[in-house]
N, C-alpha and C positions, 0 to 999 in steps of 0.2 A: 168440255172435252172436244177436241177437234176430230174431224172425220179422217185425218191422216193416220191415225193410230190403229187402223183395222189390221187384222192378221192377214198377211200376204206371204206367199212363198218367197224364199230368198232368190235374188236374181243371179248371184254367183255363189257357188258352193266350193270351198277349198277344203282339202283333207288335212290341212296343216294350219298352224297358227302363224307361221312365218310367211313373208311374201314370196311369190314364186321366183325361182332363180332363172335368170336369163343366161344361158350357157355361152361360153366363148371358147375359142381355140386355145388349147393348152400347149403352146409352142415350146415352153421350157422342158416339159416332160417328153415331148417329141424329140427334142435335141438329145436328151439323156438316152432315149431308146436308140436313136441313130448311132450314138457313140458306142453303146454296148454292142450293137450289131457289127459295127466296124471293127471293134476290138476282137470279137469272136471270129470274124472272117480273117483278120490278120493272123490269128493263132491257128485256125483250122485249115487255111489254104496250104501252108507249108506242111502241116501234119497229115493232110489228106492222103497223099500217096503212101505214107508209112502206115496209116490206119487201114487203108485198102489192102496193102500187102499182108499185114497181120491177119486181117479178116479172111483173105484168100488162103493163107497158110492154115488157118484154123479149119476152114472148109475141107481142104485137102486132107488134113490130118484126121478129121472126123470120118471122111469117106474111106480112108485107108483102114481105120479101126473097124469100120463096119464090115470090111472085106477080110478082116483078120490077117492083113499083110504085115502090120507092125506089131 
């Protein structure tokens, strides 16, 4: 028997059986996210004033109902 077979603690301990993953930038998914944001902005910018007007009308209507005017 050789003397190299003595019990020694492990030098590196991994919590997985697969090799570690070296991350990288995920540019494809970033592009998809940017396109989704651009699409939402293209839709919401023209609708913004209409939504703001409807919200303000709802606030005024609620305030008038609380005062029992309508």
